[in-house]
N, C-alpha and C positions, 0 to 999 in steps of 0.2 A: 792165502795166496801161496802157490807152489813156487819153488825156486826158479824153474824154467820160465814161468810167467813173469817174474820180477826181472829176469835177465832180458827178456824180450822188451819189456817196458823201458828198461835202461837203454837198450840199443836204439829204441825208437825215439825217446824223448830226452835222453841224458844231455845231449849237446844244447838243446833249447833251454833246459832247466839251468844248466851251467851258465849260459848266456844271460838269462834273467838275473841270476845272482851276481854275475860279473858287472852288470850295469849299475848295481848298487855299490859294490865294493871296489871295483877297478883293480882288483888284486886276485890273481889266478888261484892262489892257495886258499884264500878265504872263500872264493866262489866255489871251489871244489868241495870245501867243507860244508857249505850251505847246500849244495846239490846232494851231497851224500846224506846230509840230515833229512832232506826231503824224501829220499828213497827209504831211509831207515823208518821214518814215520809211516810211509806207505805200507811197509811190511808189518809194523807193529800195530797200526791203527788205520786201516784203509778207509777211504772216504765212502759215504753211502753209495749204493748203486745208482746209476743215472747221473753221477757227478762228472763234469768235464775233467777227465783225469789230467791232461796236459796243463790246463789252467790251474788245477788244484796243486799239482807238483810245483809249478812256477811260483804260485803264491806262497807255498810253504818254504821254498828256497829263498824267496825275497825276504820273508819274515826272519828266517834263520840268518840271512846275511846282515840284516839290520841289527838283530840281537848281537851278532858277532862284532859288528862295528862298535856298538855301545860298550861291550865288554873289553874291546881292544883299546879304547881311548886312553885308558891308564897306561897301557904298554907303549902307545905312541909317545906319550909325554916322557916316559922314562927312557925309551930306546931310540927315539927318532922316528922318522916316517917309514911306512911300509913302501916297498917298491911295487909298482904296478906292472903286470905282465898281461898284455892283451892276448886273448886267444887269436889264432891266425885269421879268422874271419871277422874279427872286430878290431883290427889294427887302426890306431889313431896316431896322429903326429905327436911328437914329444911335447911341443908347447901346449897343444890342446889337451893332451893327457894330464900334464902338470896343472893346467887350469881346472880341468874337471875334478881332479883330486881335491882341490880347494873348495869345491861346492859342497853344501850339505847333501847327504845321500838322497833325500827325496827330490831335490832339485836336479841332481846329477842323473838319477834314474828317469825323471820326466824328460829331460833334454835328450838323453840317449834313445829312449823309446820313440819319441816323436820325430826328432831331427835326424837321428842316425838310422833308426830301423823303420822309419816311415809308417809307424802305427797311427791309426786314427786316434783322436782324443778319447773316444769311447773305449776302444780296445786297450789303449795305454792305461786309462783309469782303471779298467777292470783288471788288467794284469797286475798293476801296482796296488790294487785294493783300496783305492781312494775315490772320492767323488770327482766328477768332471770339473767342478769348480776348483777343487784343490789341485787337480792336475794342471789346469790353466794357470793358477797362481804360481805353482812350483816352476812351471815351464817359463813363465814370464820373468820371474826372479832369477832363475838359472841362466836364461839367455842374457839378461841384463848384466849379471855378474861376469859371465864369460866375455861380454863386450868390454867390460871394465878391466878384466884381467888380461885379455889378449890385445886390447887397444894399443898399449905402449909397445908391444912386440911388433905389431903390424906397422906402427909409425916408424920404428927403427928400420924395418925392411924397405919402406918407401924412400927413406932418406939415403939408404945404401946404394 
């Protein structure tokens, strides 16, 4: 792949790849790292011809984001929580963002893909690289956890 081809692919798909990684990490810096990793892998080892390039890049970025979260868990324990910075087109309320941070990455990604981005179950499952059954399970558990986490905050608002 020539450098100008890689630049064109970055311009065309970079934001979407970043968004896919952000759904998993909820942290702009980590999502940037994962997106960059996807493009580095594209340059080093491109997918076979005929591959859906945007889907391949998103999948690689999601996997890199998950790997990054796994390796950062030790840092979180030592240094406290990471701060989440949503990209401008993915702004979420502070309470919802805090609740989403508390969900496991697979549940968080399922909730954001289906409920925020309005992807179909099939498209979300394909993007996240899971079966439709796993996606439905993660979505159900994530929604239930959000209800439990946000329920007390909503109750306080009603009383005020």
